[in-house]
C-alpha positions as CSV (number, residue, x, y, z in Angstrom):
1,X,15.2,-11.9,7.1
2,X,17.1,-14.7,5.3
3,X,15.5,-16.8,2.7
4,X,16.0,-19.9,0.6
5,X,17.1,-20.3,-3.1
6,X,14.7,-22.8,-4.6
7,X,17.3,-24.2,-6.9
8,X,20.2,-25.1,-4.5
9,X,18.3,-25.0,-1.2
10,X,20.9,-22.7,0.4
11,X,20.0,-19.7,2.5
12,X,21.0,-16.1,1.8
13,X,20.1,-12.6,3.0
14,X,17.6,-10.6,1.1
15,X,20.3,-8.3,-0.1
16,X,22.5,-11.1,-1.4
17,X,20.0,-13.4,-3.0
18,X,19.8,-11.7,-6.4
19,X,23.6,-11.9,-6.7
20,X,23.4,-15.5,-5.8
21,X,20.6,-16.3,-8.3
22,X,22.6,-14.9,-11.1
23,X,25.5,-17.3,-10.4
24,X,23.7,-20.3,-8.7
25,X,25.3,-23.5,-10.1
26,X,22.1,-25.5,-9.6
27,X,20.0,-23.0,-11.5
28,X,22.5,-23.0,-14.3
29,X,22.3,-26.8,-14.5
30,X,18.5,-26.6,-14.4
31,X,18.4,-24.1,-17.3
32,X,20.9,-26.1,-19.3
33,X,18.8,-29.2,-18.9
34,X,15.7,-27.3,-20.0
35,X,17.5,-25.8,-22.9
36,X,18.0,-29.2,-24.5
37,X,14.2,-29.6,-25.1
38,X,13.4,-25.9,-25.4
39,X,12.7,-24.7,-29.0
40,X,13.8,-21.1,-28.2
41,X,14.8,-18.7,-25.5
42,X,12.3,-16.2,-24.2
43,X,12.6,-12.8,-22.4
44,X,11.9,-12.9,-18.7
45,X,11.8,-10.3,-16.0
46,X,13.2,-10.9,-12.5
47,X,10.9,-9.3,-10.0
48,X,11.1,-9.0,-6.2
49,X,7.8,-8.7,-4.3
50,X,8.1,-7.4,-0.8
51,X,6.4,-5.6,2.0
52,X,7.0,-1.8,2.0
53,X,9.3,-0.6,4.8
54,X,10.0,-4.1,6.0
55,X,12.4,-6.9,5.1
56,X,10.4,-9.7,6.6
57,X,8.4,-10.9,3.6
58,X,9.9,-11.1,0.1
59,X,9.9,-13.3,-3.0
60,X,12.0,-13.4,-6.1
61,X,10.2,-14.6,-9.2
62,X,11.0,-15.1,-12.9
63,X,8.1,-14.1,-15.2
64,X,7.6,-14.3,-19.0
65,X,7.7,-10.8,-20.5
66,X,4.6,-11.8,-22.5
67,X,2.7,-12.7,-19.3
68,X,-0.1,-10.3,-18.3
69,X,-0.6,-8.3,-15.2
70,X,-3.5,-10.6,-14.5
71,X,-1.1,-13.6,-14.3
72,X,1.1,-11.7,-11.8
73,X,-2.0,-10.8,-9.8
74,X,-3.1,-14.5,-9.7
75,X,0.3,-15.5,-8.5
76,X,0.3,-13.0,-5.7
77,X,-3.2,-14.2,-4.7
78,X,-2.3,-17.9,-4.8
79,X,0.9,-17.6,-2.8
80,X,0.4,-14.6,-0.5
81,X,-3.0,-13.0,-0.1
82,X,-6.2,-14.6,-1.4
83,X,-8.9,-15.1,1.1
84,X,-12.3,-13.9,-0.2
85,X,-11.9,-12.9,-3.8
86,X,-11.3,-9.2,-3.0
87,X,-10.5,-6.6,-5.7
88,X,-6.8,-5.8,-6.3
89,X,-4.8,-3.2,-8.3
90,X,-1.4,-2.3,-9.6
91,X,-0.1,1.2,-9.8
92,X,2.7,1.5,-12.5
93,X,4.2,4.8,-13.5
94,X,1.2,6.7,-12.4
95,X,-1.3,4.4,-14.1
96,X,-3.8,2.2,-12.3
97,X,-4.7,-1.4,-13.4
98,X,-7.5,-3.1,-11.5
99,X,-8.7,-6.7,-11.3
100,X,-12.1,-5.4,-12.5
101,X,-13.1,-2.0,-13.9
102,X,-16.8,-3.0,-14.2
103,X,-18.1,-0.3,-11.8
104,X,-19.7,3.1,-12.3
105,X,-17.4,5.2,-10.0
106,X,-14.1,4.6,-11.9
107,X,-12.7,8.0,-10.8
108,X,-9.1,6.9,-11.3
109,X,-9.8,6.0,-15.0
110,X,-8.1,2.7,-14.2
111,X,-7.4,0.0,-16.8
112,X,-7.8,-3.7,-16.6
113,X,-5.0,-6.2,-16.0
114,X,-5.3,-7.8,-19.5
115,X,-2.1,-6.2,-20.6
116,X,1.4,-7.7,-21.2
117,X,4.1,-6.9,-18.7
118,X,6.5,-5.9,-21.5
119,X,4.1,-3.1,-22.5
120,X,4.1,-1.5,-19.0
121,X,7.3,-2.3,-17.2
122,X,11.1,-2.2,-17.7
123,X,14.1,-2.9,-15.5
124,X,14.2,-0.4,-12.7
125,X,10.5,0.2,-12.5
126,X,8.4,-0.2,-9.4
127,X,4.8,-1.4,-9.0
128,X,2.6,-0.7,-6.0
129,X,0.1,-3.5,-5.4
130,X,-3.0,-3.5,-3.2
131,X,-5.3,-6.4,-2.3
132,X,-8.6,-5.8,-0.7
133,X,-9.6,-2.1,-0.6
134,X,-11.1,-2.6,2.9
135,X,-8.5,-4.4,5.0
136,X,-5.8,-3.7,2.5
137,X,-2.5,-5.6,2.1
138,X,0.1,-3.3,0.5
139,X,3.0,-4.7,-1.6
140,X,5.9,-3.2,-3.5
141,X,7.2,-5.1,-6.6
142,X,10.5,-4.1,-8.2
143,X,11.8,-5.0,-11.6
144,X,15.4,-5.9,-10.8
145,X,16.6,-7.6,-14.0
146,X,15.7,-9.0,-17.4
147,X,17.2,-12.1,-19.0
148,X,17.0,-14.3,-22.0
149,X,16.5,-17.9,-20.9
150,X,15.0,-21.3,-22.0
151,X,11.3,-21.7,-21.8
152,X,10.6,-23.8,-18.7
153,X,6.9,-24.2,-19.5
154,X,5.9,-21.9,-16.6
155,X,4.7,-18.3,-17.0
156,X,5.9,-17.6,-13.5
157,X,8.6,-19.4,-11.5
158,X,9.3,-18.8,-7.8
159,X,13.1,-18.5,-7.5
160,X,13.5,-17.6,-3.8
161,X,11.4,-16.8,-0.7
162,X,12.0,-15.6,2.8
163,X,12.1,-18.2,5.6
164,X,9.1,-18.5,7.8
165,X,9.6,-15.8,10.4
166,X,9.8,-16.7,14.1
167,X,6.7,-15.6,15.9
168,X,6.8,-14.7,19.6
169,X,4.2,-14.9,22.3
170,X,2.6,-11.5,22.8
171,X,2.6,-12.1,26.6
172,X,6.0,-13.5,27.4
173,X,8.1,-13.5,24.3
174,X,8.5,-17.3,24.0
175,X,7.9,-19.1,20.7
176,X,4.2,-18.8,19.8
177,X,2.0,-21.8,18.9
178,X,-1.5,-20.2,19.0
179,X,-3.3,-17.2,17.9
180,X,-6.0,-15.4,19.8
181,X,-8.4,-14.2,17.1
182,X,-10.5,-12.1,19.5
183,X,-7.6,-10.1,21.0
184,X,-5.3,-10.5,17.9
185,X,-2.4,-11.8,20.0
186,X,0.0,-14.7,19.7
187,X,0.4,-17.1,22.6
188,X,3.0,-19.8,23.6
189,X,2.0,-23.2,25.0
190,X,2.1,-22.0,28.6
191,X,0.1,-18.8,28.1
192,X,-2.4,-20.7,26.0
193,X,-2.9,-23.2,28.9
194,X,-3.7,-20.2,31.1
195,X,-5.9,-18.6,28.5
196,X,-9.1,-17.3,30.1
197,X,-11.0,-16.1,27.0
198,X,-13.2,-17.9,24.5
199,X,-11.3,-21.1,23.6
200,X,-13.1,-21.2,20.3
201,X,-11.2,-18.0,19.3
202,X,-7.9,-19.7,20.0
203,X,-6.3,-21.3,16.9
204,X,-3.2,-23.4,16.6
205,X,-0.6,-21.9,14.2
206,X,0.2,-23.7,11.0
207,X,2.2,-22.0,8.3
208,X,2.8,-18.3,9.0
209,X,4.6,-16.7,6.1
210,X,2.4,-14.1,4.5
211,X,2.0,-10.3,5.0
212,X,-1.7,-11.0,5.1
213,X,-1.7,-13.6,7.9
214,X,-4.9,-13.3,10.1
215,X,-6.3,-10.4,8.1
216,X,-9.9,-11.0,7.0
217,X,-9.6,-14.7,7.8
218,X,-6.5,-15.3,5.6
219,X,-4.5,-18.5,6.4
220,X,-1.5,-19.5,4.4
221,X,-0.5,-22.9,3.1
222,X,3.0,-23.9,2.1
223,X,1.5,-26.0,-0.7
224,X,0.1,-22.9,-2.4
225,X,3.6,-22.2,-3.9
226,X,4.1,-25.7,-5.4
227,X,2.6,-24.9,-8.9
228,X,5.2,-22.2,-9.3
229,X,8.3,-24.0,-8.1
230,X,11.1,-25.0,-10.6
231,X,10.7,-28.5,-12.0
232,X,13.8,-29.9,-10.3
233,X,15.0,-33.6,-10.3
234,X,13.4,-35.7,-7.6
235,X,16.5,-35.4,-5.3
236,X,16.5,-31.7,-5.4
237,X,12.7,-31.5,-4.9
238,X,13.1,-33.4,-1.6
239,X,15.8,-31.0,-0.5
240,X,13.7,-27.8,-1.2
241,X,10.5,-29.1,0.3
């Protein structure tokens, strides 16, 4: 699945996006502009969040090494998974870190997420993330690089993300425009017109770009990523929207 660089607005494959981000001219211009007013450079990790065993959903982010796991958890919730305030956890090098440890049966001896990333990860490490321990969404997060760069004023910056995947009708294979919540099927315009089930269970698709789409009532919104986007000049903002 191809995706977009949020600095230059060009598309790249998942395997080629990291190489591009390291040399992206627009990103270099952006960081050079930031550096003029930045008092000092800070250490940042480059992470890729993805769905295990699938290349459909992925995001590249830059995150302050002093940010906490809780900040990363909030980002994932905001952009990809939050629906009902479920519990979540990271597993890093055999240790568990949970969104809350305030329960009696803490058999995993898990820790909380109020810990800085630089104290638990390094380049090459992998994190397993789970959201909702009932209808669980599983993610893999890899630490692919570390860099010294100007302080952009954001703890986390979304660098690149996969394009919205095409969704096909479960009945005929045409482009889907509706979702049948009762039968958990996607339907095209024609199949939706001939739908014989409960019409109240038929929903028109909006933005479908999350590994949690239609799980436990989750519905994505493109605007959820806006607080994490680079602060580009107005002309570039229009291009990347």
